[in-house]
Predicted model as a PDB file, atoms N, CA, C, CB and O in Angstrom, pLDDT in the B-factor column:
MODEL        1                                                                  
ATOM      1  N   UNK A   1       8.519 -23.107   9.186  1.00 40.00           N  
ATOM      2  CA  UNK A   1       8.524 -22.006   8.259  1.00 40.00           C  
ATOM      3  C   UNK A   1       9.476 -20.904   8.692  1.00 40.00           C  
ATOM      4  CB  UNK A   1       7.139 -21.461   8.107  1.00 40.00           C  
ATOM      5  O   UNK A   1       9.724 -19.955   7.949  1.00 40.00           O  
ATOM      6  N   UNK A   2      10.005 -21.039   9.900  1.00 56.00           N  
ATOM      7  CA  UNK A   2      10.900 -19.997  10.379  1.00 56.00           C  
ATOM      8  C   UNK A   2      12.300 -20.123   9.804  1.00 56.00           C  
ATOM      9  CB  UNK A   2      10.967 -20.028  11.879  1.00 56.00           C  
ATOM     10  O   UNK A   2      13.062 -19.157   9.837  1.00 56.00           O  
ATOM     11  N   UNK A   3      12.657 -21.281   9.280  1.00 75.00           N  
ATOM     12  CA  UNK A   3      13.988 -21.479   8.703  1.00 75.00           C  
ATOM     13  C   UNK A   3      13.859 -21.656   7.195  1.00 75.00           C  
ATOM     14  CB  UNK A   3      14.699 -22.710   9.342  1.00 75.00           C  
ATOM     15  O   UNK A   3      13.940 -22.769   6.677  1.00 75.00           O  
ATOM     16  N   UNK A   4      13.662 -20.567   6.518  1.00 77.00           N  
ATOM     17  CA  UNK A   4      13.495 -20.619   5.069  1.00 77.00           C  
ATOM     18  C   UNK A   4      14.833 -20.865   4.405  1.00 77.00           C  
ATOM     19  CB  UNK A   4      12.865 -19.321   4.541  1.00 77.00           C  
ATOM     20  O   UNK A   4      15.859 -20.378   4.881  1.00 77.00           O  
ATOM     21  N   UNK A   5      14.841 -21.615   3.310  1.00 84.00           N  
ATOM     22  CA  UNK A   5      16.101 -21.914   2.621  1.00 84.00           C  
ATOM     23  C   UNK A   5      16.721 -20.652   2.005  1.00 84.00           C  
ATOM     24  CB  UNK A   5      15.868 -22.970   1.528  1.00 84.00           C  
ATOM     25  O   UNK A   5      16.043 -19.661   1.732  1.00 84.00           O  
ATOM     26  N   UNK A   6      18.012 -20.736   1.804  1.00 85.00           N  
ATOM     27  CA  UNK A   6      18.761 -19.603   1.240  1.00 85.00           C  
ATOM     28  C   UNK A   6      18.211 -19.175  -0.105  1.00 85.00           C  
ATOM     29  CB  UNK A   6      20.231 -19.960   1.097  1.00 85.00           C  
ATOM     30  O   UNK A   6      18.125 -17.979  -0.386  1.00 85.00           O  
ATOM     31  N   UNK A   7      17.836 -20.134  -0.945  1.00 87.00           N  
ATOM     32  CA  UNK A   7      17.341 -19.785  -2.282  1.00 87.00           C  
ATOM     33  C   UNK A   7      16.069 -18.945  -2.183  1.00 87.00           C  
ATOM     34  CB  UNK A   7      17.072 -21.061  -3.112  1.00 87.00           C  
ATOM     35  O   UNK A   7      15.850 -18.053  -3.003  1.00 87.00           O  
ATOM     36  N   UNK A   8      15.231 -19.226  -1.182  1.00 83.00           N  
ATOM     37  CA  UNK A   8      14.003 -18.461  -1.026  1.00 83.00           C  
ATOM     38  C   UNK A   8      14.296 -17.054  -0.534  1.00 83.00           C  
ATOM     39  CB  UNK A   8      13.056 -19.165  -0.067  1.00 83.00           C  
ATOM     40  O   UNK A   8      13.681 -16.091  -0.991  1.00 83.00           O  
ATOM     41  N   UNK A   9      15.228 -16.935   0.391  1.00 81.00           N  
ATOM     42  CA  UNK A   9      15.618 -15.613   0.870  1.00 81.00           C  
ATOM     43  C   UNK A   9      16.199 -14.770  -0.265  1.00 81.00           C  
ATOM     44  CB  UNK A   9      16.635 -15.737   2.013  1.00 81.00           C  
ATOM     45  O   UNK A   9      15.932 -13.572  -0.360  1.00 81.00           O  
ATOM     46  N   UNK A  10      16.991 -15.403  -1.119  1.00 84.00           N  
ATOM     47  CA  UNK A  10      17.554 -14.694  -2.268  1.00 84.00           C  
ATOM     48  C   UNK A  10      16.453 -14.300  -3.244  1.00 84.00           C  
ATOM     49  CB  UNK A  10      18.608 -15.562  -2.978  1.00 84.00           C  
ATOM     50  O   UNK A  10      16.503 -13.212  -3.817  1.00 84.00           O  
ATOM     51  N   UNK A  11      15.466 -15.159  -3.442  1.00 86.00           N  
ATOM     52  CA  UNK A  11      14.341 -14.839  -4.327  1.00 86.00           C  
ATOM     53  C   UNK A  11      13.583 -13.632  -3.766  1.00 86.00           C  
ATOM     54  CB  UNK A  11      13.384 -16.068  -4.483  1.00 86.00           C  
ATOM     55  O   UNK A  11      13.192 -12.748  -4.528  1.00 86.00           O  
ATOM     56  N   UNK A  12      13.373 -13.581  -2.466  1.00 84.00           N  
ATOM     57  CA  UNK A  12      12.726 -12.419  -1.855  1.00 84.00           C  
ATOM     58  C   UNK A  12      13.563 -11.155  -2.073  1.00 84.00           C  
ATOM     59  CB  UNK A  12      12.505 -12.657  -0.347  1.00 84.00           C  
ATOM     60  O   UNK A  12      13.037 -10.099  -2.425  1.00 84.00           O  
ATOM     61  N   UNK A  13      14.852 -11.283  -1.861  1.00 83.00           N  
ATOM     62  CA  UNK A  13      15.745 -10.133  -2.042  1.00 83.00           C  
ATOM     63  C   UNK A  13      15.654  -9.598  -3.471  1.00 83.00           C  
ATOM     64  CB  UNK A  13      17.202 -10.522  -1.712  1.00 83.00           C  
ATOM     65  O   UNK A  13      15.560  -8.389  -3.681  1.00 83.00           O  
ATOM     66  N   UNK A  14      15.682 -10.500  -4.445  1.00 87.00           N  
ATOM     67  CA  UNK A  14      15.602 -10.078  -5.847  1.00 87.00           C  
ATOM     68  C   UNK A  14      14.252  -9.448  -6.175  1.00 87.00           C  
ATOM     69  CB  UNK A  14      15.852 -11.267  -6.767  1.00 87.00           C  
ATOM     70  O   UNK A  14      14.188  -8.460  -6.907  1.00 87.00           O  
ATOM     71  N   UNK A  15      13.180 -10.016  -5.639  1.00 87.00           N  
ATOM     72  CA  UNK A  15      11.845  -9.452  -5.906  1.00 87.00           C  
ATOM     73  C   UNK A  15      11.725  -8.065  -5.306  1.00 87.00           C  
ATOM     74  CB  UNK A  15      10.739 -10.367  -5.342  1.00 87.00           C  
ATOM     75  O   UNK A  15      11.180  -7.160  -5.938  1.00 87.00           O  
ATOM     76  N   UNK A  16      12.228  -7.887  -4.095  1.00 84.00           N  
ATOM     77  CA  UNK A  16      12.161  -6.575  -3.462  1.00 84.00           C  
ATOM     78  C   UNK A  16      13.014  -5.567  -4.209  1.00 84.00           C  
ATOM     79  CB  UNK A  16      12.605  -6.661  -2.008  1.00 84.00           C  
ATOM     80  O   UNK A  16      12.665  -4.388  -4.282  1.00 84.00           O  
ATOM     81  N   UNK A  17      14.129  -6.020  -4.763  1.00 83.00           N  
ATOM     82  CA  UNK A  17      14.958  -5.138  -5.571  1.00 83.00           C  
ATOM     83  C   UNK A  17      14.184  -4.687  -6.815  1.00 83.00           C  
ATOM     84  CB  UNK A  17      16.274  -5.846  -5.973  1.00 83.00           C  
ATOM     85  O   UNK A  17      14.241  -3.516  -7.190  1.00 83.00           O  
ATOM     86  N   UNK A  18      13.466  -5.611  -7.452  1.00 85.00           N  
ATOM     87  CA  UNK A  18      12.657  -5.263  -8.621  1.00 85.00           C  
ATOM     88  C   UNK A  18      11.566  -4.264  -8.242  1.00 85.00           C  
ATOM     89  CB  UNK A  18      12.029  -6.526  -9.240  1.00 85.00           C  
ATOM     90  O   UNK A  18      11.306  -3.316  -8.983  1.00 85.00           O  
ATOM     91  N   UNK A  19      10.926  -4.474  -7.089  1.00 82.00           N  
ATOM     92  CA  UNK A  19       9.903  -3.546  -6.627  1.00 82.00           C  
ATOM     93  C   UNK A  19      10.494  -2.167  -6.350  1.00 82.00           C  
ATOM     94  CB  UNK A  19       9.224  -4.087  -5.373  1.00 82.00           C  
ATOM     95  O   UNK A  19       9.869  -1.144  -6.629  1.00 82.00           O  
ATOM     96  N   UNK A  20      11.697  -2.155  -5.803  1.00 79.00           N  
ATOM     97  CA  UNK A  20      12.368  -0.878  -5.537  1.00 79.00           C  
ATOM     98  C   UNK A  20      12.602  -0.110  -6.828  1.00 79.00           C  
ATOM     99  CB  UNK A  20      13.704  -1.110  -4.815  1.00 79.00           C  
ATOM    100  O   UNK A  20      12.343   1.092  -6.896  1.00 79.00           O  
ATOM    101  N   UNK A  21      13.091  -0.802  -7.852  1.00 80.00           N  
ATOM    102  CA  UNK A  21      13.333  -0.139  -9.133  1.00 80.00           C  
ATOM    103  C   UNK A  21      12.037   0.388  -9.735  1.00 80.00           C  
ATOM    104  CB  UNK A  21      14.010  -1.100 -10.110  1.00 80.00           C  
ATOM    105  O   UNK A  21      11.995   1.510 -10.240  1.00 80.00           O  
ATOM    106  N   UNK A  22      10.991  -0.409  -9.683  1.00 79.00           N  
ATOM    107  CA  UNK A  22       9.701   0.021 -10.210  1.00 79.00           C  
ATOM    108  C   UNK A  22       9.174   1.228  -9.456  1.00 79.00           C  
ATOM    109  CB  UNK A  22       8.693  -1.115 -10.141  1.00 79.00           C  
ATOM    110  O   UNK A  22       8.607   2.140 -10.056  1.00 79.00           O  
ATOM    111  N   UNK A  23       9.358   1.237  -8.150  1.00 73.00           N  
ATOM    112  CA  UNK A  23       8.901   2.347  -7.320  1.00 73.00           C  
ATOM    113  C   UNK A  23       9.645   3.627  -7.671  1.00 73.00           C  
ATOM    114  CB  UNK A  23       9.085   2.019  -5.836  1.00 73.00           C  
ATOM    115  O   UNK A  23       9.042   4.698  -7.745  1.00 73.00           O  
ATOM    116  N   UNK A  24      10.934   3.525  -7.883  1.00 71.00           N  
ATOM    117  CA  UNK A  24      11.733   4.698  -8.255  1.00 71.00           C  
ATOM    118  C   UNK A  24      11.283   5.246  -9.604  1.00 71.00           C  
ATOM    119  CB  UNK A  24      13.234   4.342  -8.301  1.00 71.00           C  
ATOM    120  O   UNK A  24      11.254   6.461  -9.801  1.00 71.00           O  
ATOM    121  N   UNK A  25      10.937   4.372 -10.522  1.00 72.00           N  
ATOM    122  CA  UNK A  25      10.514   4.808 -11.841  1.00 72.00           C  
ATOM    123  C   UNK A  25       9.155   5.498 -11.800  1.00 72.00           C  
ATOM    124  CB  UNK A  25      10.467   3.628 -12.788  1.00 72.00           C  
ATOM    125  O   UNK A  25       8.911   6.440 -12.554  1.00 72.00           O  
ATOM    126  N   UNK A  26       8.274   5.034 -10.924  1.00 68.00           N  
ATOM    127  CA  UNK A  26       6.952   5.631 -10.819  1.00 68.00           C  
ATOM    128  C   UNK A  26       6.994   6.963 -10.078  1.00 68.00           C  
ATOM    129  CB  UNK A  26       6.001   4.677 -10.119  1.00 68.00           C  
ATOM    130  O   UNK A  26       6.243   7.882 -10.403  1.00 68.00           O  
ATOM    131  N   UNK A  27       7.863   7.065  -9.096  1.00 62.00           N  
ATOM    132  CA  UNK A  27       8.025   8.328  -8.383  1.00 62.00           C  
ATOM    133  C   UNK A  27       6.974   8.626  -7.335  1.00 62.00           C  
ATOM    134  CB  UNK A  27       8.039   9.419  -9.345  1.00 62.00           C  
ATOM    135  O   UNK A  27       7.173   9.543  -6.537  1.00 62.00           O  
ATOM    136  N   UNK A  28       5.884   7.914  -7.293  1.00 60.00           N  
ATOM    137  CA  UNK A  28       4.880   8.162  -6.272  1.00 60.00           C  
ATOM    138  C   UNK A  28       4.347   6.830  -5.760  1.00 60.00           C  
ATOM    139  CB  UNK A  28       3.732   9.040  -6.824  1.00 60.00           C  
ATOM    140  O   UNK A  28       4.537   5.786  -6.384  1.00 60.00           O  
ATOM    141  N   UNK A  29       3.693   6.887  -4.642  1.00 62.00           N  
ATOM    142  CA  UNK A  29       3.202   5.692  -3.983  1.00 62.00           C  
ATOM    143  C   UNK A  29       1.679   5.632  -4.122  1.00 62.00           C  
ATOM    144  CB  UNK A  29       3.627   5.670  -2.491  1.00 62.00           C  
ATOM    145  O   UNK A  29       0.961   6.464  -3.567  1.00 62.00           O  
ATOM    146  N   UNK A  30       1.203   4.642  -4.864  1.00 68.00           N  
ATOM    147  CA  UNK A  30      -0.240   4.497  -5.050  1.00 68.00           C  
ATOM    148  C   UNK A  30      -0.869   3.826  -3.835  1.00 68.00           C  
ATOM    149  CB  UNK A  30      -0.545   3.688  -6.325  1.00 68.00           C  
ATOM    150  O   UNK A  30      -0.161   3.349  -2.948  1.00 68.00           O  
ATOM    151  N   UNK A  31      -2.190   3.790  -3.797  1.00 73.00           N  
ATOM    152  CA  UNK A  31      -2.879   3.131  -2.691  1.00 73.00           C  
ATOM    153  C   UNK A  31      -2.569   1.636  -2.684  1.00 73.00           C  
ATOM    154  CB  UNK A  31      -4.400   3.362  -2.785  1.00 73.00           C  
ATOM    155  O   UNK A  31      -2.507   1.023  -1.619  1.00 73.00           O  
ATOM    156  N   UNK A  32      -2.373   1.044  -3.862  1.00 75.00           N  
ATOM    157  CA  UNK A  32      -1.995  -0.366  -3.935  1.00 75.00           C  
ATOM    158  C   UNK A  32      -0.628  -0.594  -3.308  1.00 75.00           C  
ATOM    159  CB  UNK A  32      -1.994  -0.847  -5.389  1.00 75.00           C  
ATOM    160  O   UNK A  32      -0.419  -1.580  -2.601  1.00 75.00           O  
ATOM    161  N   UNK A  33       0.307   0.323  -3.569  1.00 72.00           N  
ATOM    162  CA  UNK A  33       1.636   0.231  -2.971  1.00 72.00           C  
ATOM    163  C   UNK A  33       1.545   0.353  -1.449  1.00 72.00           C  
ATOM    164  CB  UNK A  33       2.564   1.325  -3.544  1.00 72.00           C  
ATOM    165  O   UNK A  33       2.191  -0.400  -0.720  1.00 72.00           O  
ATOM    166  N   UNK A  34       0.746   1.295  -0.979  1.00 75.00           N  
ATOM    167  CA  UNK A  34       0.595   1.471   0.466  1.00 75.00           C  
ATOM    168  C   UNK A  34       0.028   0.207   1.096  1.00 75.00           C  
ATOM    169  CB  UNK A  34      -0.312   2.677   0.777  1.00 75.00           C  
ATOM    170  O   UNK A  34       0.459  -0.203   2.174  1.00 75.00           O  
ATOM    171  N   UNK A  35      -0.937  -0.407   0.426  1.00 81.00           N  
ATOM    172  CA  UNK A  35      -1.521  -1.652   0.912  1.00 81.00           C  
ATOM    173  C   UNK A  35      -0.458  -2.752   0.948  1.00 81.00           C  
ATOM    174  CB  UNK A  35      -2.713  -2.078   0.022  1.00 81.00           C  
ATOM    175  O   UNK A  35      -0.401  -3.526   1.903  1.00 81.00           O  
ATOM    176  N   UNK A  36       0.373  -2.822  -0.077  1.00 80.00           N  
ATOM    177  CA  UNK A  36       1.447  -3.798  -0.111  1.00 80.00           C  
ATOM    178  C   UNK A  36       2.407  -3.590   1.053  1.00 80.00           C  
ATOM    179  CB  UNK A  36       2.197  -3.715  -1.437  1.00 80.00           C  
ATOM    180  O   UNK A  36       2.801  -4.557   1.705  1.00 80.00           O  
ATOM    181  N   UNK A  37       2.791  -2.342   1.326  1.00 76.00           N  
ATOM    182  CA  UNK A  37       3.712  -2.079   2.424  1.00 76.00           C  
ATOM    183  C   UNK A  37       3.083  -2.441   3.768  1.00 76.00           C  
ATOM    184  CB  UNK A  37       4.139  -0.609   2.419  1.00 76.00           C  
ATOM    185  O   UNK A  37       3.773  -2.938   4.658  1.00 76.00           O  
ATOM    186  N   UNK A  38       1.800  -2.203   3.922  1.00 81.00           N  
ATOM    187  CA  UNK A  38       1.108  -2.584   5.161  1.00 81.00           C  
ATOM    188  C   UNK A  38       1.137  -4.099   5.331  1.00 81.00           C  
ATOM    189  CB  UNK A  38      -0.356  -2.071   5.155  1.00 81.00           C  
ATOM    190  O   UNK A  38       1.417  -4.608   6.417  1.00 81.00           O  
ATOM    191  N   UNK A  39       0.845  -4.806   4.255  1.00 81.00           N  
ATOM    192  CA  UNK A  39       0.870  -6.272   4.321  1.00 81.00           C  
ATOM    193  C   UNK A  39       2.275  -6.792   4.564  1.00 81.00           C  
ATOM    194  CB  UNK A  39       0.312  -6.874   3.035  1.00 81.00           C  
ATOM    195  O   UNK A  39       2.460  -7.778   5.277  1.00 81.00           O  
ATOM    196  N   UNK A  40       3.265  -6.136   3.976  1.00 73.00           N  
ATOM    197  CA  UNK A  40       4.650  -6.543   4.203  1.00 73.00           C  
ATOM    198  C   UNK A  40       5.026  -6.369   5.669  1.00 73.00           C  
ATOM    199  CB  UNK A  40       5.604  -5.733   3.309  1.00 73.00           C  
ATOM    200  O   UNK A  40       5.718  -7.217   6.234  1.00 73.00           O  
ATOM    201  N   UNK A  41       4.580  -5.287   6.288  1.00 75.00           N  
ATOM    202  CA  UNK A  41       4.851  -5.082   7.709  1.00 75.00           C  
ATOM    203  C   UNK A  41       4.235  -6.206   8.541  1.00 75.00           C  
ATOM    204  CB  UNK A  41       4.306  -3.715   8.171  1.00 75.00           C  
ATOM    205  O   UNK A  41       4.864  -6.724   9.464  1.00 75.00           O  
ATOM    206  N   UNK A  42       3.013  -6.573   8.208  1.00 78.00           N  
ATOM    207  CA  UNK A  42       2.356  -7.663   8.931  1.00 78.00           C  
ATOM    208  C   UNK A  42       3.092  -8.981   8.699  1.00 78.00           C  
ATOM    209  CB  UNK A  42       0.881  -7.790   8.496  1.00 78.00           C  
ATOM    210  O   UNK A  42       3.285  -9.765   9.629  1.00 78.00           O  
ATOM    211  N   UNK A  43       3.492  -9.215   7.479  1.00 75.00           N  
ATOM    212  CA  UNK A  43       4.241 -10.422   7.130  1.00 75.00           C  
ATOM    213  C   UNK A  43       5.558 -10.484   7.889  1.00 75.00           C  
ATOM    214  CB  UNK A  43       4.501 -10.475   5.623  1.00 75.00           C  
ATOM    215  O   UNK A  43       5.937 -11.520   8.435  1.00 75.00           O  
ATOM    216  N   UNK A  44       6.245  -9.344   7.908  1.00 72.00           N  
ATOM    217  CA  UNK A  44       7.545  -9.272   8.552  1.00 72.00           C  
ATOM    218  C   UNK A  44       7.469  -9.603  10.043  1.00 72.00           C  
ATOM    219  CB  UNK A  44       8.137  -7.895   8.360  1.00 72.00           C  
ATOM    220  O   UNK A  44       8.355 -10.262  10.586  1.00 72.00           O  
ATOM    221  N   UNK A  45       6.429  -9.150  10.680  1.00 75.00           N  
ATOM    222  CA  UNK A  45       6.297  -9.363  12.121  1.00 75.00           C  
ATOM    223  C   UNK A  45       6.109 -10.849  12.468  1.00 75.00           C  
ATOM    224  CB  UNK A  45       5.119  -8.550  12.661  1.00 75.00           C  
ATOM    225  O   UNK A  45       6.317 -11.243  13.616  1.00 75.00           O  
ATOM    226  N   UNK A  46       5.728 -11.655  11.507  1.00 73.00           N  
ATOM    227  CA  UNK A  46       5.479 -13.078  11.756  1.00 73.00           C  
ATOM    228  C   UNK A  46       6.625 -13.973  11.295  1.00 73.00           C  
ATOM    229  CB  UNK A  46       4.205 -13.502  11.066  1.00 73.00           C  
ATOM    230  O   UNK A  46       6.447 -15.186  11.183  1.00 73.00           O  
ATOM    231  N   UNK A  47       7.795 -13.399  11.026  1.00 73.00           N  
ATOM    232  CA  UNK A  47       8.916 -14.176  10.506  1.00 73.00           C  
ATOM    233  C   UNK A  47      10.063 -14.233  11.528  1.00 73.00           C  
ATOM    234  CB  UNK A  47       9.412 -13.571   9.177  1.00 73.00           C  
ATOM    235  O   UNK A  47      10.072 -13.510  12.524  1.00 73.00           O  
ATOM    236  N   UNK A  48      11.008 -15.103  11.248  1.00 79.00           N  
ATOM    237  CA  UNK A  48      12.156 -15.215  12.134  1.00 79.00           C  
ATOM    238  C   UNK A  48      13.081 -14.002  11.953  1.00 79.00           C  
ATOM    239  CB  UNK A  48      12.921 -16.532  11.863  1.00 79.00           C  
ATOM    240  O   UNK A  48      12.855 -13.157  11.088  1.00 79.00           O  
ATOM    241  N   UNK A  49      14.107 -13.938  12.772  1.00 81.00           N  
ATOM    242  CA  UNK A  49      14.987 -12.776  12.775  1.00 81.00           C  
ATOM    243  C   UNK A  49      15.720 -12.565  11.444  1.00 81.00           C  
ATOM    244  CB  UNK A  49      15.993 -12.914  13.884  1.00 81.00           C  
ATOM    245  O   UNK A  49      15.924 -11.426  11.024  1.00 81.00           O  
ATOM    246  N   UNK A  50      16.114 -13.657  10.782  1.00 80.00           N  
ATOM    247  CA  UNK A  50      16.810 -13.521   9.496  1.00 80.00           C  
ATOM    248  C   UNK A  50      15.922 -12.873   8.444  1.00 80.00           C  
ATOM    249  CB  UNK A  50      17.283 -14.887   9.001  1.00 80.00           C  
ATOM    250  O   UNK A  50      16.365 -11.986   7.713  1.00 80.00           O  
ATOM    251  N   UNK A  51      14.679 -13.310   8.366  1.00 78.00           N  
ATOM    252  CA  UNK A  51      13.744 -12.739   7.402  1.00 78.00           C  
ATOM    253  C   UNK A  51      13.422 -11.302   7.788  1.00 78.00           C  
ATOM    254  CB  UNK A  51      12.452 -13.582   7.322  1.00 78.00           C  
ATOM    255  O   UNK A  51      13.341 -10.434   6.919  1.00 78.00           O  
ATOM    256  N   UNK A  52      13.239 -11.038   9.073  1.00 76.00           N  
ATOM    257  CA  UNK A  52      12.965  -9.661   9.511  1.00 76.00           C  
ATOM    258  C   UNK A  52      14.126  -8.742   9.132  1.00 76.00           C  
ATOM    259  CB  UNK A  52      12.719  -9.611  11.043  1.00 76.00           C  
ATOM    260  O   UNK A  52      13.910  -7.616   8.686  1.00 76.00           O  
ATOM    261  N   UNK A  53      15.352  -9.224   9.310  1.00 80.00           N  
ATOM    262  CA  UNK A  53      16.540  -8.423   8.947  1.00 80.00           C  
ATOM    263  C   UNK A  53      16.569  -8.162   7.441  1.00 80.00           C  
ATOM    264  CB  UNK A  53      17.847  -9.146   9.388  1.00 80.00           C  
ATOM    265  O   UNK A  53      16.837  -7.043   7.005  1.00 80.00           O  
ATOM    266  N   UNK A  54      16.295  -9.193   6.657  1.00 80.00           N  
ATOM    267  CA  UNK A  54      16.283  -9.059   5.208  1.00 80.00           C  
ATOM    268  C   UNK A  54      15.248  -8.039   4.760  1.00 80.00           C  
ATOM    269  CB  UNK A  54      16.010 -10.406   4.553  1.00 80.00           C  
ATOM    270  O   UNK A  54      15.534  -7.190   3.915  1.00 80.00           O  
ATOM    271  N   UNK A  55      14.057  -8.117   5.316  1.00 75.00           N  
ATOM    272  CA  UNK A  55      13.009  -7.179   4.958  1.00 75.00           C  
ATOM    273  C   UNK A  55      13.343  -5.768   5.411  1.00 75.00           C  
ATOM    274  CB  UNK A  55      11.691  -7.616   5.554  1.00 75.00           C  
ATOM    275  O   UNK A  55      13.024  -4.805   4.714  1.00 75.00           O  
ATOM    276  N   UNK A  56      13.980  -5.632   6.563  1.00 78.00           N  
ATOM    277  CA  UNK A  56      14.395  -4.315   7.032  1.00 78.00           C  
ATOM    278  C   UNK A  56      15.436  -3.708   6.107  1.00 78.00           C  
ATOM    279  CB  UNK A  56      14.945  -4.404   8.451  1.00 78.00           C  
ATOM    280  O   UNK A  56      15.402  -2.511   5.820  1.00 78.00           O  
ATOM    281  N   UNK A  57      16.367  -4.543   5.641  1.00 81.00           N  
ATOM    282  CA  UNK A  57      17.388  -4.059   4.690  1.00 81.00           C  
ATOM    283  C   UNK A  57      16.715  -3.554   3.413  1.00 81.00           C  
ATOM    284  CB  UNK A  57      18.411  -5.190   4.349  1.00 81.00           C  
ATOM    285  O   UNK A  57      17.105  -2.522   2.868  1.00 81.00           O  
ATOM    286  N   UNK A  58      15.711  -4.280   2.944  1.00 77.00           N  
ATOM    287  CA  UNK A  58      14.992  -3.858   1.753  1.00 77.00           C  
ATOM    288  C   UNK A  58      14.290  -2.532   1.982  1.00 77.00           C  
ATOM    289  CB  UNK A  58      13.986  -4.918   1.335  1.00 77.00           C  
ATOM    290  O   UNK A  58      14.355  -1.635   1.141  1.00 77.00           O  
ATOM    291  N   UNK A  59      13.622  -2.407   3.112  1.00 76.00           N  
ATOM    292  CA  UNK A  59      12.919  -1.162   3.418  1.00 76.00           C  
ATOM    293  C   UNK A  59      13.888   0.021   3.475  1.00 76.00           C  
ATOM    294  CB  UNK A  59      12.166  -1.290   4.748  1.00 76.00           C  
ATOM    295  O   UNK A  59      13.583   1.108   2.985  1.00 76.00           O  
ATOM    296  N   UNK A  60      15.056  -0.203   4.078  1.00 79.00           N  
ATOM    297  CA  UNK A  60      16.059   0.868   4.120  1.00 79.00           C  
ATOM    298  C   UNK A  60      16.531   1.235   2.733  1.00 79.00           C  
ATOM    299  CB  UNK A  60      17.248   0.456   4.974  1.00 79.00           C  
ATOM    300  O   UNK A  60      16.734   2.411   2.431  1.00 79.00           O  
ATOM    301  N   UNK A  61      16.710   0.228   1.879  1.00 79.00           N  
ATOM    302  CA  UNK A  61      17.191   0.483   0.516  1.00 79.00           C  
ATOM    303  C   UNK A  61      16.188   1.307  -0.290  1.00 79.00           C  
ATOM    304  CB  UNK A  61      17.472  -0.842  -0.203  1.00 79.00           C  
ATOM    305  O   UNK A  61      16.582   2.201  -1.039  1.00 79.00           O  
ATOM    306  N   UNK A  62      14.909   1.015  -0.143  1.00 74.00           N  
ATOM    307  CA  UNK A  62      13.940   1.781  -0.933  1.00 74.00           C  
ATOM    308  C   UNK A  62      13.624   3.125  -0.304  1.00 74.00           C  
ATOM    309  CB  UNK A  62      12.661   0.989  -1.104  1.00 74.00           C  
ATOM    310  O   UNK A  62      13.027   3.990  -0.945  1.00 74.00           O  
ATOM    311  N   UNK A  63      14.026   3.305   0.959  1.00 68.00           N  
ATOM    312  CA  UNK A  63      13.793   4.570   1.635  1.00 68.00           C  
ATOM    313  C   UNK A  63      14.828   5.629   1.274  1.00 68.00           C  
ATOM    314  CB  UNK A  63      13.784   4.356   3.120  1.00 68.00           C  
ATOM    315  O   UNK A  63      14.605   6.814   1.521  1.00 68.00           O  
ATOM    316  N   UNK A  64      15.947   5.225   0.698  1.00 54.00           N  
ATOM    317  CA  UNK A  64      17.027   6.173   0.363  1.00 54.00           C  
ATOM    318  C   UNK A  64      16.715   6.989  -0.848  1.00 54.00           C  
ATOM    319  CB  UNK A  64      18.318   5.447   0.143  1.00 54.00           C  
ATOM    320  O   UNK A  64      17.522   7.826  -1.252  1.00 54.00           O  
TER     321      UNK A  64                                                      
ENDMDL                                                                          
END                                                                             
């Protein structure tokens, strides 16, 4: 599971981009969103370096 295919990594990237857009439109972070981010952190810690880098890029993008 540490070597996920490129298509899956791209699917994650696109989904996170959609979540970023939705988050910007809402303007605030609900408790469900906070729970999602907590779970994403836990998920990220259990992945290989490529997935960790991808998730970090997403987090940086939504943090701007």
